[in-house]
C-alpha positions in Angstrom: -17.9 12.0 -4.3 -19.6 8.9 -5.8 -18.8 5.6 -4.1 -20.4 2.4 -5.4 -20.5 0.8 -2.0 -23.7 -0.5 -0.3 -24.4 0.2 3.4 -24.1 -3.5 4.2 -20.7 -3.9 2.6 -19.3 -0.7 4.3 -19.6 -2.3 7.8 -17.6 -5.5 7.0 -14.9 -6.5 9.4 -11.6 -5.8 7.7 -8.5 -6.6 9.8 -5.8 -4.6 8.0 -5.0 -2.6 4.9 -1.3 -2.8 3.9 0.6 -0.4 1.7 3.7 -1.9 0.1 5.9 1.1 -0.5 7.4 1.3 -4.0 10.8 1.9 -2.6 10.6 -1.2 -0.5 9.6 -3.7 -3.2 11.5 -2.3 -6.2 15.1 -1.2 -6.7 14.5 2.5 -6.9 17.7 3.4 -8.7 17.1 0.7 -11.5 14.3 1.3 -13.9 11.5 -1.3 -13.6 13.5 -3.7 -11.4 11.7 -5.6 -8.6 13.5 -6.1 -5.2 12.9 -9.9 -5.3 14.3 -10.7 -1.9 12.2 -8.0 -0.1 9.1 -9.0 -2.0 9.5 -12.7 -1.1 9.9 -11.9 2.6 7.0 -9.5 2.6 4.8 -12.1 0.9 5.8 -14.7 3.6 5.1 -12.2 6.4 1.7 -11.3 5.0 0.8 -15.0 4.9 1.8 -15.4 8.5 -0.1 -12.4 9.6 -3.2 -13.3 7.7 -3.3 -16.8 9.1 -2.9 -15.4 12.6 -0.1 -17.7 13.7 -1.7 -20.9 12.3 1.1 -22.4 10.1 -0.2 -24.8 7.4 1.7 -28.0 6.9 2.5 -27.0 3.4 2.0 -23.8 1.4 0.1 -24.6 -1.8 1.0 -22.0 -4.4 -1.7 -20.4 -6.6 0.6 -19.0 -9.4 0.2 -21.6 -12.2 1.9 -19.4 -14.8 5.2 -20.2 -16.4 8.0 -18.7 -14.3 10.8 -16.6 -15.8 13.5 -18.8 -17.2 11.4 -22.0 -17.0 9.8 -23.9 -19.8 7.2 -25.6 -17.5 4.2 -24.5 -15.5 4.2 -25.3 -11.8 0.7 -26.5 -10.8 -0.3 -28.2 -7.6 -3.8 -29.3 -8.6 -3.5 -32.8 -7.3 -2.3 -31.6 -3.9 -5.0 -29.0 -3.7 -7.8 -31.6 -4.0 -6.9 -33.1 -0.6 -5.7 -29.8 1.0 -7.8 -28.2 3.7 -8.8 -24.6 2.9 -6.6 -22.0 4.8 -8.7 -19.5 6.7 -7.2 -16.0 6.3 -8.3 -12.9 8.1 -9.5 -10.1 5.8 -6.6 -8.0 4.4 -6.4 -5.5 1.5 -3.1 -4.8 -0.2 -2.1 -1.5 -2.0 1.3 -1.0 -3.5 3.2 1.9 -4.8 5.1 2.1 -8.1 8.7 2.6 -7.1 10.9 2.3 -10.2 7.8 1.4 -12.2 5.6 4.1 -13.7 7.1 7.2 -12.0 9.6 7.7 -14.8 7.0 7.5 -17.5 4.6 9.8 -15.6 7.2 12.3 -14.8 8.7 12.4 -18.3 5.3 12.9 -20.0 3.6 15.1 -17.3 0.7 12.8 -16.9 0.2 14.0 -13.3 -0.3 17.5 -14.5 -3.1 16.6 -16.9 -3.7 17.7 -20.5 -4.7 14.5 -22.4 -5.1 16.6 -25.6 -1.2 16.6 -25.8 0.2 13.6 -27.7 3.0 13.2 -25.2 0.6 13.1 -22.2 -1.7 10.5 -23.9 1.4 8.4 -24.8 2.7 8.8 -21.2 -0.7 7.7 -19.8 -0.5 4.5 -21.8 3.1 3.9 -20.9 2.6 4.6 -17.2 -0.3 2.1 -17.1 1.7 -0.6 -18.9 4.5 -0.1 -16.3 2.4 -0.1 -13.1 0.1 -2.9 -14.2 3.1 -5.1 -15.0 4.4 -4.5 -11.5 0.9 -5.3 -10.1 0.9 -8.6 -11.9 4.3 -9.6 -10.4 3.2 -8.7 -6.9 -0.1 -10.6 -7.3 2.0 -13.6 -8.4 4.5 -13.3 -5.5 1.7 -13.3 -3.0 -0.1 -16.2 -4.8 3.0 -18.3 -4.6 2.7 -18.0 -0.8 -0.9 -19.4 -1.1 -2.6 -16.0 -0.7 -5.6 -15.8 -3.0 -4.8 -12.4 -4.5 -6.8 -10.5 -7.1 -5.2 -7.6 -9.0 -7.5 -4.6 -9.2 -6.2 -1.6 -11.2 -8.0 1.6 -10.3 -8.5 2.9 -13.9 -10.6 0.0 -15.2 -12.3 -0.4 -11.7 -13.9 3.0 -12.0 -11.6 5.2 -9.9 -11.6 8.8 -11.2 -10.5 12.1 -9.7 -11.5 15.8 -9.7 -8.4 18.0 -9.3 -6.6 14.9 -7.9 -9.2 14.3 -5.2 -11.1 11.0 -5.6 -14.4 11.6 -7.4 -15.6 8.0 -7.8 -14.5 4.6 -6.8 -16.0 1.1 -7.2 -15.5 -0.1 -3.6 -18.3 -2.6 -3.9 -16.2 -4.9 -6.1 -13.4 -4.7 -3.5 -15.8 -5.6 -0.7 -17.4 -8.4 -2.6 -14.0 -9.8 -3.4 -13.0 -9.8 0.3 -16.3 -11.5 1.2 -15.5 -14.2 -1.4 -12.2 -14.9 0.3 -9.9 -13.0 -2.0 -7.3 -10.4 -1.2 -7.6 -7.4 -3.4 -4.3 -5.9 -4.6 -4.7 -2.3 -5.8 -2.0 0.1 -6.9 -1.2 3.7 -7.7 -2.4 4.3 -11.3 -3.0 6.8 -14.1 -6.6 7.8 -14.0 -9.1 10.2 -15.7 -9.6 13.5 -13.9 -12.8 15.6 -14.4 -10.9 18.9 -14.4 -7.4 18.1 -15.5 -8.2 15.4 -18.0 -5.9 12.9 -16.3 -3.6 12.6 -13.3 -1.8 10.1 -11.1 -3.8 8.6 -8.2 -1.3 7.6 -5.6 -1.5 4.4 -3.5 -1.5 6.5 -0.3 -4.6 8.3 -1.4 -6.2 5.0 -2.3 -5.5 3.6 1.1 -7.1 6.6 2.8 -10.3 6.2 0.9 -10.4 2.4 1.5 -9.9 3.1 5.2 -12.7 5.6 5.3 -15.2 3.1 3.9 -13.9 -0.3 4.9 -12.9 0.7 8.5 -10.0 -1.7 9.0 -8.7 -2.4 12.6 -5.3 -1.0 11.6 -3.2 0.1 8.6 0.4 -0.7 7.9 2.8 1.2 5.6 5.8 -0.9 4.6 8.7 1.4 3.6 12.4 1.2 2.9 13.3 3.1 6.1 12.5 2.4 9.8 9.7 5.0 9.9 9.2 8.7 9.9 12.2 10.9 10.8 12.4 14.5 11.8 14.5 15.0 8.6 15.6 12.8 5.7 17.1 9.7 7.4 20.3 10.0 5.3 21.2 13.2 7.1 23.3 13.1 10.3 21.5 13.2 13.6 18.1 12.2 12.0 15.7 11.2 14.8 13.1 8.4 14.4 9.7 9.6 15.5 8.2 6.7 17.3 4.7 8.1 17.9 2.7 11.0 16.3 -0.6 12.1 17.8 -3.3 13.4 15.5 -6.0 15.8 16.9 -9.7 16.2 16.0 -8.8 19.0 13.6 -6.3 16.9 11.7 -3.3 18.6 13.2 -0.5 16.4 14.6 2.4 16.5 16.9 5.3 14.3 17.9 4.8 12.7 21.4 7.6 10.2 21.4 10.4 11.1 21.6 9.7 14.3 23.4 11.1 17.1 21.3 11.7 20.8 21.9 9.3 21.8 19.1 6.7 19.1 19.0 4.7 20.9 16.3 7.8 21.4 14.1 7.1 20.4 10.4 8.9 17.2 9.5 11.4 17.8 6.7 11.0 15.3 3.8 12.7 14.7 0.6 11.1 13.6 -2.7 12.8 11.9 -5.6 12.9 14.0 -8.8 10.8 11.4 -10.6 8.2 10.9 -7.9 4.9 12.3 -9.0 2.9 11.4 -5.9 4.5 13.5 -3.1 6.7 11.0 -1.3 6.9 10.8 2.5 5.0 14.1 3.0 1.9 12.7 1.2 2.3 9.5 3.2 2.3 11.4 6.5 -0.7 13.5 5.6 -2.8 10.6 4.4 -1.8 8.5 7.5 -2.9 11.4 9.7 -6.3 11.5 8.0 -6.7 7.7 8.6 -5.6 8.1 12.2 -8.3 10.8 12.7 -10.8 8.1 12.0 -9.6 6.3 15.1 -7.6 3.8 13.1 -3.9 3.2 14.2 -1.3 3.6 11.4 2.1 1.9 11.6 4.9 3.0 9.3 7.7 0.5 9.4 10.6 -0.9 7.4 9.6 -3.8 5.2 11.0 -7.4 5.5 12.0 -6.9 9.2 10.9 -8.4 12.5 9.4 -5.0 13.2 7.2 -5.2 10.1 6.0 -8.7 11.1 4.9 -7.5 14.5 3.0 -4.6 12.9 1.3 -6.8 10.4 0.4 -9.2 13.2 -1.4 -6.4 15.0 0.8 -6.8 18.1 1.2 -3.1 18.7 -2.5 -2.2 19.3 -2.3 -2.4 23.1 1.2 -2.0 24.3 4.1 -1.0 22.0 7.3 -2.9 23.0 10.3 -0.7 23.7 12.4 -2.6 21.2 10.0 -2.1 18.3 11.3 0.3 15.7 8.8 2.2 13.5 6.4 5.1 13.7 2.8 4.9 15.1 0.3 7.5 14.1 -2.8 7.5 16.2 -5.8 9.6 17.2 -5.6 11.6 20.4 -8.5 13.6 21.7 
């Protein structure tokens, strides 16, 4: 696999990579509708986590575009001239598509390849229009919280696949952006595939590759449920799995709570329009990250539990009242 990343940049100190789950930041039953309330809370929590408890006297927004429904541009240039620079720890954000992109990709079969077919080519374009529009809105939401975000779509940034496995990725641009004080915001995207012609590169796969090369201290997946359950959480008697241990061979087992069959396969459900594998893909990618010695927290977005995970408060002792799933390496 070709990775445009220098040896120097691969050893940079990245604090956290965050995955904003599509189901948490969009209204999954309404086509291309953002969950504005959740996204606003997530943006605020990210700012607090990145500033490591140091609360600025005033948040100076960085979105100087015209807001929806407004005829004026909000710009705080005068205030910025006298404003001290906020020091943020190094974060990378990756988001899923939720109700953006999945419909277009599923309807046209982009994830299966076949660019020679007119419907697939049209779907490729339609999918990218949808997911990049969501990326822009997330970048804007974080920028309004004073976070210096830079949207980075995988397709134009040189990410390609080979039978859906990452074949190339320009991580040097990501690393340079971080070093320059920016927060890269990547997303699941339609990309070219060396074998299939094209496919969908999921945000979960992107996070795993970023983790392998940027070596963050921890990774947080923000979802629309409390964590990983032993079956779909909508089913009766579903049990929240608070800790999953990953072995050297990549196998994993539930260690908290103690279950009768600790190696039992977790049952997951995938929406009919989801072309990226849903929770099952998330668990598998999280296990591969944990195998690197990096703790992974899967937690419900916009809650006190997500704030504690983003803050890195769970790395030593996990509070009994914290609700979520920790996936970590165990020799």
